[in-house]
C-alpha positions in Angstrom: -0.7 -182.2 -17.7 -3.3 -182.4 -15.0 -3.1 -181.4 -11.3 -1.7 -184.8 -10.3 1.4 -184.5 -12.6 2.4 -185.3 -16.1 0.8 -188.0 -18.3 1.4 -189.6 -21.7 -1.2 -188.5 -24.2 -2.3 -190.4 -27.3 -4.8 -189.8 -30.0 -6.1 -193.1 -31.4 -8.6 -193.9 -34.2 -10.6 -197.0 -34.3 -13.8 -198.3 -36.0 -15.9 -196.4 -33.5 -14.1 -193.0 -33.9 -11.3 -191.0 -32.5 -10.3 -191.0 -28.8 -8.0 -189.0 -26.6 -6.1 -191.3 -24.3 -4.1 -190.5 -21.1 -1.7 -193.0 -19.5 0.3 -192.8 -16.3 1.3 -194.9 -13.3 1.0 -194.6 -9.6 3.7 -196.5 -7.7 3.9 -196.4 -3.9 2.5 -192.9 -3.8 4.5 -191.5 -6.7 3.1 -190.6 -10.2 5.2 -191.8 -13.0 4.9 -191.8 -16.8 7.8 -194.0 -17.9 7.2 -197.7 -17.8 10.9 -198.4 -17.1 10.8 -196.1 -14.0 7.8 -198.1 -12.8 9.7 -201.3 -13.0 12.7 -199.8 -11.2 10.7 -198.2 -8.4 8.7 -201.4 -7.9 11.8 -203.5 -7.7 13.5 -201.1 -5.3 10.4 -201.1 -3.0 10.2 -204.9 -3.1 14.0 -205.3 -2.3 13.5 -202.9 0.7 10.6 -205.0 1.9 8.1 -202.1 1.3 5.7 -204.1 -0.8 4.2 -203.2 -4.2 1.4 -200.7 -4.3 0.9 -199.7 -7.9 -1.7 -198.9 -10.5 -1.7 -198.3 -14.2 -4.1 -195.6 -15.2 -5.6 -195.4 -18.7 -8.4 -192.9 -19.3 -10.0 -192.1 -22.7 -12.7 -189.9 -24.1 -14.2 -189.5 -27.5 -12.8 -186.7 -29.6 -16.3 -185.4 -30.3 -15.3 -182.0 -29.0 -12.1 -179.8 -29.4 -9.0 -181.3 -27.8 -9.0 -178.9 -24.8 -12.6 -179.9 -24.0 -11.7 -183.6 -24.2 -8.7 -182.9 -21.8 -11.1 -181.2 -19.4 -13.3 -184.3 -19.3 -10.3 -186.5 -18.6 -8.9 -184.2 -15.9 -12.3 -184.4 -14.1 -12.4 -188.2 -14.3 -8.7 -188.5 -13.2 -9.2 -186.3 -10.2 -12.2 -188.3 -9.2 -10.5 -191.6 -9.5 -7.3 -190.4 -7.7 -9.4 -189.2 -4.8 -11.1 -192.6 -4.6 -7.7 -194.3 -4.7 -6.3 -192.2 -1.9 -9.3 -192.9 0.2 -9.0 -196.7 -0.4 -5.3 -196.5 0.4 -6.0 -194.9 3.8 -8.3 -197.6 4.9 
C-alpha cells in the first residue's frame, strides 16, 4: 500500500527486463482497485447527474533494486502525481 490507499501490484517480465507495476483507479474523489467497483461508481455518479471524474493509474519501475526500494520509487511518483491531480481538480 501507499499513503493514498491500496493498489494492485504486479511483477512483469519483458524483453527489456523485470518491472514492478502498480494499478489503481481514482473515481470522483475515491481510490479504488477493483475495475468492477469503478464501473459501478461511475454509473451511479452518471445516473445522479454528478458527472464522471475518473483516472486509471499505472506506475512501473525497473526491478533493478530490491522490491522495497522499487516500491519506494513508485510511492514517490504516486504521491507527486496525485498532488498534481488534486491541484488540477481544484482549478
